[in-house]
N, C-alpha and C positions, 0 to 999 in steps of 0.2 A: 381486554387485559386489565386487570385490577392492580392497585398498588401492591397488594400482597403477592401478586404473581411476578412482579418486577424484581430483578436482582438488586442488591444493595449497591449504591454508587461507591466507586473506589478511588475517586479523586484523580490526581495527576498520573498515577500508575495506569489508569485506564484511558483517560482523556488524551494524554500526550501521545502515546503510540497510535491510538486510533486516528487522531488528527493527522499525524505524520504520514501514515500509510494512505489515508484518504487523499492527501495533497499530492503524494508521489504518483498514485494511480491516475488521478485527474490530469495531472500535467502530462503523463505519458500518453494517455489515450487522446488527449487534445492534439497531439502531434502525429497521430496515426491516421492513415487513410481509411482504415476500418473503424466503424463506429462502435462505441460501447457506452453504456450507461453506468456511471459510478455513483454510489450513494452511501449514506451512513444513517443508521437508526431509522430507516424508512419502514412504515407499517407494510407488511407483506400479507397478501391474502391468496392462499391456495384453496381450491374447491373443497368444501366440507372439512376444513382444517382450521383450528384456532389461529387467530392472527399472531404474528411474531414480528420482531424488528431486529435483525442482526446488526452488529456493530458496523460491518462493511459488506458491501455487495457489488457485484459486477454482472451486468447482462450484456452479452455480445450482440452486435448488430441491432441495437435499440437506439432510438432517438435520445439524445442527451439532454432534452429540455427538463425543466424542474417539474417535480411531481410531489404530491402530498401523500401518495400511497402507490403501491404496485399491486394491481389486481391481475393475477395470472390469466384468468379467463378473458379479461378485456384486452390485455397486452398480447395474448396468444403466445406467451413465453414464460417459463419459470426462470429462476435464478441460475446462473452458470457458475458463480464462485462466491463463497461466503467466508468471512473471517470474523471470529469472535475474539475479543480482547478481555483478559481477566488478570487479576492479581491476587488470586487465592480466594478462599471462603465460598460464599454462596454463588458468586459469579462463575468460579471455576467449576463447581458442581453442575451448574446449568449448562456451561459450555460443553462439558463432557457428555452430559445427557443428550445433547443435540446431535451427537455422532450418529445415533440411531435414527433420530427424527429426520435430519437432513438427508440421510441416505434413503430413507423410505420415501421422501418427497422427490427423489431423483436429482438432487443438486449435485452436479458432477464433481466438484471439489469443495472441501471444507478445511480451512486452516484455523488453528487455535494458537493465539499468541499470549504468552504470559508476560504482561507488561512490567512486572517487577524484576524478573531475572532474565528477560529477553530470550525465552526458549520457545520452540515451535513444536506443535503436533500437526501433522498434515495428512489429509485423507483424500482418496479419490475412488470413484466408482470404476471398477475394472472394465466394465462394458456399459453402454447406454441402458441396458435392461437390468443391470445389477441394482440391488436395493440394500446392499451391505457394503460398507466402505472397506477398502484396503488401505492400511496405514503405510505411508511413504517413508522411505529411508533417504537420508541426505546423500547427495553425490558431490564429493569433494567439498563437503561442508555446506552445501546448498540444497534447498528443497526446490524441486522443479515443478512449476505450475504449467501443465500442458494446456490448460484452458486459456490462461493469460499469455502464455509464451514468455514468462518471466521466471526469474530465480530469486529465492528468498534466503538470506544468510544472516544468522545472528552473530554479530561481531561484538563481543564483550557485552556492554549494556545497550547496544544499538542494533537495530534491524536495518540491513542494507538490501535494497532490491537491485537486480541486475537484468539487463537484456544482453545475452551473450557475454562479451567481455566488458561491456560498458555499464558503469554504475548509474543508477537513476537517483535524482535528487528532487526535493520539494521545491516549490517556488521560492521560499525563503532561503534555502541553501544555495540555489542557483543565483539569486540576487547577490548574496554574500560573496560567492565565487567571482562574479563579474566585478564587484566592487574591489576585491583583492587584486584581480587582474589589472584593473584600471590604475590602482595604486602602484602596483609594480611597474607599469608602463610609465607612469608619471615620474617615479623614482629614477628609472632608466633615462628618461628624457632630461631630467635635471642633471644627472651624472654626465650625460653626453655634452650638455652645454658647458659644464665645468671643464671637461676635457678639451672641448673646442676652444674655449677661452685660453686655457693653458697652452695649447698648441699655437694659437695666434701670438701669444706673448713670446714664446720661444722663437718663432719665425722672425718676429720683430726685433728681438735682441740680437739675432744672428745677422740681420740685414744691415 
């Protein structure tokens, strides 16, 4: 892959959403009993196919250790799920061109996220032998990934991932939630102490 073959960088519109989804997927699969390998911008080698590096990828039932590349013949497994992130221009064209390529390679699901306006295009192979994608339609505003067992929903300028009725969060979001919960608990404890002190004064004055 030469520099001329690589799409132009798109700054925060590309890096932010890609990093967010990567973090959410990593945290989710770290909590599951089933193994999955989650990576980003990893060089991928299919037999007799030019190398490529999708923005996000998941391979089910694969060891989660770090890799410098994914060689399908050595791993005895191709990719199960891919997402490309773009914000218009050359990267959008490249992402849409890959609808044909990823289907031809037999990648079961391919999601395209527009990082600028937070919209999704989602594709799935109707059968394991199919080599042309079927475009997915949202269900109640969510795109269902049968491969991952997750749902993707564009909410305004934000992408939310769900497992059933439970929203998924990144490590940073979960830390912030815990900090807020601790702050609320501290506030309640301080309020309780004030009320206990006030009750003690009332009892003393009546005694």
